[in-house]
C-alpha atoms as an extended CHARMM CRD file, in Angstrom:
* protein
*
       141  EXT
         1         1  MET       CA             47.8740000000       63.6960000000      -71.1420000000  PROA      1               0.0000000000
         2         2  TRP       CA             45.2420000000       62.8930000000      -68.5220000000  PROA      2               0.0000000000
         3         3  ILE       CA             45.3050000000       59.2310000000      -69.4640000000  PROA      3               0.0000000000
         4         4  ILE       CA             49.0240000000       59.0170000000      -68.7790000000  PROA      4               0.0000000000
         5         5  LEU       CA             48.6170000000       60.8200000000      -65.4500000000  PROA      5               0.0000000000
         6         6  LEU       CA             45.7990000000       58.5080000000      -64.4120000000  PROA      6               0.0000000000
         7         7  LEU       CA             47.8370000000       55.5020000000      -65.5100000000  PROA      7               0.0000000000
         8         8  PHE       CA             50.7910000000       56.5260000000      -63.3490000000  PROA      8               0.0000000000
         9         9  VAL       CA             48.5640000000       57.2550000000      -60.3450000000  PROA      9               0.0000000000
        10        10  PHE       CA             46.0400000000       54.4300000000      -60.4430000000  PROA      10              0.0000000000
        11        11  ALA       CA             48.1010000000       51.5670000000      -61.8880000000  PROA      11              0.0000000000
        12        12  PRO       CA             50.4170000000       51.3230000000      -58.8450000000  PROA      12              0.0000000000
        13        13  LEU       CA             47.4410000000       51.5620000000      -56.5040000000  PROA      13              0.0000000000
        14        14  ILE       CA             45.6370000000       48.7380000000      -58.3080000000  PROA      14              0.0000000000
        15        15  GLU       CA             48.8300000000       46.6470000000      -58.2890000000  PROA      15              0.0000000000
        16        16  LEU       CA             49.3080000000       47.2880000000      -54.5870000000  PROA      16              0.0000000000
        17        17  TYR       CA             45.7130000000       46.3000000000      -53.8590000000  PROA      17              0.0000000000
        18        18  PHE       CA             46.0730000000       42.9750000000      -55.6970000000  PROA      18              0.0000000000
        19        19  LEU       CA             49.4690000000       42.2620000000      -54.1120000000  PROA      19              0.0000000000
        20        20  ILE       CA             47.9520000000       42.7830000000      -50.6660000000  PROA      20              0.0000000000
        21        21  GLN       CA             44.9300000000       40.6020000000      -51.4870000000  PROA      21              0.0000000000
        22        22  VAL       CA             47.0590000000       37.7510000000      -52.8610000000  PROA      22              0.0000000000
        23        23  GLY       CA             49.5330000000       38.1400000000      -49.9920000000  PROA      23              0.0000000000
        24        24  SER       CA             46.7730000000       37.8220000000      -47.4290000000  PROA      24              0.0000000000
        25        25  VAL       CA             45.6270000000       34.5500000000      -49.0000000000  PROA      25              0.0000000000
        26        26  ILE       CA             48.9320000000       32.7850000000      -49.7630000000  PROA      26              0.0000000000
        27        27  GLY       CA             51.3840000000       34.7550000000      -47.6010000000  PROA      27              0.0000000000
        28        28  ALA       CA             54.0190000000       37.3950000000      -48.2290000000  PROA      28              0.0000000000
        29        29  LEU       CA             56.9450000000       35.1830000000      -49.2980000000  PROA      29              0.0000000000
        30        30  PRO       CA             54.9600000000       33.0920000000      -51.8070000000  PROA      30              0.0000000000
        31        31  THR       CA             53.5330000000       36.3210000000      -53.2570000000  PROA      31              0.0000000000
        32        32  ILE       CA             57.0180000000       37.7470000000      -53.7410000000  PROA      32              0.0000000000
        33        33  LEU       CA             58.2740000000       34.4850000000      -55.2410000000  PROA      33              0.0000000000
        34        34  LEU       CA             55.2650000000       34.2990000000      -57.5560000000  PROA      34              0.0000000000
        35        35  SER       CA             55.9220000000       37.8400000000      -58.7470000000  PROA      35              0.0000000000
        36        36  ILE       CA             59.5780000000       36.9970000000      -59.4260000000  PROA      36              0.0000000000
        37        37  LEU       CA             58.5970000000       33.7540000000      -61.1880000000  PROA      37              0.0000000000
        38        38  THR       CA             56.1970000000       35.5470000000      -63.5350000000  PROA      38              0.0000000000
        39        39  ALA       CA             58.9180000000       38.0860000000      -64.3690000000  PROA      39              0.0000000000
        40        40  VAL       CA             61.4370000000       35.3250000000      -65.1680000000  PROA      40              0.0000000000
        41        41  ILE       CA             59.0030000000       33.2830000000      -67.2770000000  PROA      41              0.0000000000
        42        42  GLY       CA             57.7550000000       36.4200000000      -69.0320000000  PROA      42              0.0000000000
        43        43  GLY       CA             61.2820000000       37.6030000000      -69.7530000000  PROA      43              0.0000000000
        44        44  TYR       CA             62.1560000000       34.2540000000      -71.2990000000  PROA      44              0.0000000000
        45        45  LEU       CA             59.0440000000       34.2250000000      -73.4810000000  PROA      45              0.0000000000
        46        46  VAL       CA             59.5420000000       37.8400000000      -74.5960000000  PROA      46              0.0000000000
        47        47  ARG       CA             63.1410000000       37.0530000000      -75.5220000000  PROA      47              0.0000000000
        48        48  ARG       CA             62.1200000000       34.0460000000      -77.6360000000  PROA      48              0.0000000000
        49        49  GLN       CA             59.3800000000       35.9090000000      -79.4530000000  PROA      49              0.0000000000
        50        50  GLY       CA             61.5950000000       38.9700000000      -79.8410000000  PROA      50              0.0000000000
        51        51  LEU       CA             64.2700000000       36.9000000000      -81.5670000000  PROA      51              0.0000000000
        52        52  THR       CA             61.6190000000       35.4930000000      -83.8950000000  PROA      52              0.0000000000
        53        53  VAL       CA             60.4750000000       39.0100000000      -84.7800000000  PROA      53              0.0000000000
        54        54  LEU       CA             64.0920000000       40.0630000000      -85.3160000000  PROA      54              0.0000000000
        55        55  MET       CA             64.6360000000       37.1930000000      -87.7610000000  PROA      55              0.0000000000
        56        56  ARG       CA             61.4850000000       38.1770000000      -89.6780000000  PROA      56              0.0000000000
        57        57  VAL       CA             62.6740000000       41.8050000000      -89.8480000000  PROA      57              0.0000000000
        58        58  ARG       CA             66.0910000000       40.7610000000      -91.1310000000  PROA      58              0.0000000000
        59        59  SER       CA             64.6480000000       38.4590000000      -93.7880000000  PROA      59              0.0000000000
        60        60  MET       CA             62.2800000000       41.1950000000      -94.9850000000  PROA      60              0.0000000000
        61        61  LEU       CA             65.1340000000       43.6890000000      -95.1630000000  PROA      61              0.0000000000
        62        62  ASP       CA             67.2000000000       41.1800000000      -97.1300000000  PROA      62              0.0000000000
        63        63  ARG       CA             64.3390000000       40.8720000000      -99.6360000000  PROA      63              0.0000000000
        64        64  GLY       CA             64.1030000000       44.6750000000      -99.8960000000  PROA      64              0.0000000000
        65        65  GLU       CA             60.7270000000       44.9070000000      -98.1520000000  PROA      65              0.0000000000
        66        66  THR       CA             59.7310000000       47.3740000000      -95.4800000000  PROA      66              0.0000000000
        67        67  PRO       CA             59.1510000000       45.5690000000      -92.1450000000  PROA      67              0.0000000000
        68        68  ALA       CA             56.6970000000       48.1230000000      -90.7440000000  PROA      68              0.0000000000
        69        69  LEU       CA             54.2920000000       45.6880000000      -89.0960000000  PROA      69              0.0000000000
        70        70  GLU       CA             57.1540000000       43.5940000000      -87.7410000000  PROA      70              0.0000000000
        71        71  LEU       CA             58.6680000000       46.6850000000      -86.1410000000  PROA      71              0.0000000000
        72        72  LEU       CA             55.3170000000       47.4340000000      -84.5090000000  PROA      72              0.0000000000
        73        73  ASP       CA             55.2540000000       43.8130000000      -83.3490000000  PROA      73              0.0000000000
        74        74  GLY       CA             58.6760000000       44.3440000000      -81.7770000000  PROA      74              0.0000000000
        75        75  ALA       CA             57.5020000000       47.5620000000      -80.1150000000  PROA      75              0.0000000000
        76        76  VAL       CA             54.5050000000       45.7890000000      -78.5820000000  PROA      76              0.0000000000
        77        77  LEU       CA             56.8490000000       43.0460000000      -77.3620000000  PROA      77              0.0000000000
        78        78  LEU       CA             59.0250000000       45.7300000000      -75.7660000000  PROA      78              0.0000000000
        79        79  VAL       CA             56.0090000000       47.1140000000      -73.8980000000  PROA      79              0.0000000000
        80        80  CYS       CA             55.0400000000       43.5540000000      -73.0230000000  PROA      80              0.0000000000
        81        81  GLY       CA             58.4880000000       42.8600000000      -71.5690000000  PROA      81              0.0000000000
        82        82  PHE       CA             58.3500000000       46.0810000000      -69.5780000000  PROA      82              0.0000000000
        83        83  ALA       CA             54.9410000000       45.1330000000      -68.1620000000  PROA      83              0.0000000000
        84        84  LEU       CA             56.1940000000       41.6810000000      -67.1900000000  PROA      84              0.0000000000
        85        85  MET       CA             59.2480000000       43.0680000000      -65.4040000000  PROA      85              0.0000000000
        86        86  LEU       CA             57.1520000000       45.3550000000      -63.2150000000  PROA      86              0.0000000000
        87        87  PRO       CA             56.1080000000       43.7730000000      -59.9330000000  PROA      87              0.0000000000
        88        88  GLY       CA             52.4100000000       43.0910000000      -59.8210000000  PROA      88              0.0000000000
        89        89  PHE       CA             49.7510000000       40.7750000000      -61.0970000000  PROA      89              0.0000000000
        90        90  VAL       CA             47.7320000000       43.1660000000      -63.2670000000  PROA      90              0.0000000000
        91        91  THR       CA             50.7480000000       44.2050000000      -65.3540000000  PROA      91              0.0000000000
        92        92  ASP       CA             51.7740000000       40.5540000000      -65.5700000000  PROA      92              0.0000000000
        93        93  ALA       CA             48.3140000000       39.6570000000      -66.8640000000  PROA      93              0.0000000000
        94        94  VAL       CA             48.5200000000       42.4170000000      -69.4850000000  PROA      94              0.0000000000
        95        95  GLY       CA             52.0220000000       41.2810000000      -70.4470000000  PROA      95              0.0000000000
        96        96  PHE       CA             51.0400000000       37.6390000000      -70.8020000000  PROA      96              0.0000000000
        97        97  VAL       CA             47.9650000000       38.5510000000      -72.8690000000  PROA      97              0.0000000000
        98        98  LEU       CA             50.1700000000       40.6000000000      -75.2020000000  PROA      98              0.0000000000
        99        99  LEU       CA             52.4820000000       37.6040000000      -75.5890000000  PROA      99              0.0000000000
       100       100  VAL       CA             49.7470000000       35.7490000000      -77.4710000000  PROA      100             0.0000000000
       101       101  PRO       CA             50.5430000000       36.4850000000      -81.1560000000  PROA      101             0.0000000000
       102       102  PRO       CA             46.9180000000       36.6720000000      -82.4270000000  PROA      102             0.0000000000
       103       103  VAL       CA             46.0360000000       39.1870000000      -79.6970000000  PROA      103             0.0000000000
       104       104  ARG       CA             49.1700000000       41.2090000000      -80.4160000000  PROA      104             0.0000000000
       105       105  HSD       CA             48.5350000000       41.1890000000      -84.1760000000  PROA      105             0.0000000000
       106       106  ALA       CA             44.8810000000       42.2140000000      -83.6900000000  PROA      106             0.0000000000
       107       107  LEU       CA             46.0560000000       45.1240000000      -81.5350000000  PROA      107             0.0000000000
       108       108  ILE       CA             48.5460000000       46.1700000000      -84.2290000000  PROA      108             0.0000000000
       109       109  ARG       CA             45.9060000000       45.9420000000      -86.9800000000  PROA      109             0.0000000000
       110       110  ARG       CA             43.5740000000       48.1080000000      -84.9030000000  PROA      110             0.0000000000
       111       111  TYR       CA             46.3430000000       50.6490000000      -84.3090000000  PROA      111             0.0000000000
       112       112  VAL       CA             47.1800000000       50.8080000000      -88.0290000000  PROA      112             0.0000000000
       113       113  LYS       CA             43.5110000000       51.4380000000      -88.8760000000  PROA      113             0.0000000000
       114       114  LEU       CA             43.1570000000       54.2090000000      -86.2770000000  PROA      114             0.0000000000
       115       115  VAL       CA             46.4170000000       56.0940000000      -86.8060000000  PROA      115             0.0000000000
       116       116  PRO       CA             46.9100000000       57.6620000000      -90.2310000000  PROA      116             0.0000000000
       117       117  VAL       CA             50.1980000000       57.1180000000      -92.0370000000  PROA      117             0.0000000000
       118       118  GLN       CA             52.4160000000       60.1870000000      -92.0640000000  PROA      118             0.0000000000
       119       119  GLY       CA             55.2500000000       60.9620000000      -94.4090000000  PROA      119             0.0000000000
       120       120  GLY       CA             55.8170000000       60.4730000000      -98.0810000000  PROA      120             0.0000000000
       121       121  VAL       CA             55.2510000000       57.4720000000     -100.2270000000  PROA      121             0.0000000000
       122       122  VAL       CA             58.3090000000       55.3280000000     -100.8090000000  PROA      122             0.0000000000
       123       123  VAL       CA             58.8230000000       54.6220000000     -104.4810000000  PROA      123             0.0000000000
       124       124  GLN       CA             59.7940000000       51.0020000000     -104.9780000000  PROA      124             0.0000000000
       125       125  GLU       CA             60.2760000000       51.2900000000     -108.7580000000  PROA      125             0.0000000000
       126       126  GLU       CA             63.6200000000       53.0270000000     -108.3250000000  PROA      126             0.0000000000
       127       127  ARG       CA             65.0190000000       49.9490000000     -106.6630000000  PROA      127             0.0000000000
       128       128  THR       CA             63.9600000000       47.6510000000     -109.5160000000  PROA      128             0.0000000000
       129       129  THR       CA             65.1960000000       49.8500000000     -112.3950000000  PROA      129             0.0000000000
       130       130  ARG       CA             68.7400000000       50.2130000000     -111.0970000000  PROA      130             0.0000000000
       131       131  ARG       CA             71.1030000000       47.4060000000     -111.9530000000  PROA      131             0.0000000000
       132       132  THR       CA             74.5330000000       46.8480000000     -110.5660000000  PROA      132             0.0000000000
       133       133  ILE       CA             76.9650000000       44.9160000000     -112.7050000000  PROA      133             0.0000000000
       134       134  GLU       CA             79.9510000000       43.6250000000     -110.8260000000  PROA      134             0.0000000000
       135       135  GLY       CA             83.2020000000       42.7560000000     -112.5160000000  PROA      135             0.0000000000
       136       136  ASP       CA             86.9160000000       43.4770000000     -112.8450000000  PROA      136             0.0000000000
       137       137  TRP       CA             88.4050000000       45.9880000000     -115.2240000000  PROA      137             0.0000000000
       138       138  ARG       CA             91.7280000000       47.4020000000     -116.1300000000  PROA      138             0.0000000000
       139       139  ARG       CA             92.7270000000       50.3820000000     -118.1440000000  PROA      139             0.0000000000
       140       140  GLU       CA             95.0250000000       49.8830000000     -121.1110000000  PROA      140             0.0000000000
       141       141  ASP       CA             96.5580000000       53.1200000000     -122.4180000000  PROA      141             0.0000000000
């Protein structure tokens, strides 16, 4: 709880500090335009990678597999997109770092190791023993 409170208090202050520092070097208008440019480029990149993740999820679902890691990948991309849409250079840096797939996948692997799996075990055998036979029939009485 304290981490979230500190994040909401100190993150905007750090962003404001860096915006002022960059603005004093390159000027106010270029700083604003640079912030908008990073949001546009980041949004485009998140959209492309998000569509790739969506295609992987759909193909895994079509094969009957559980796309757990792909869904986590999509969740990290969602956070990444949120960070890139916020004005500021620190959140943009975090967002662009999370756009790098090896970094994102390492973060997901670390999360999976730290957080225990909750819930029951899904039995996959049930899916393989059931067979559906399609065909036409008619009743002759």
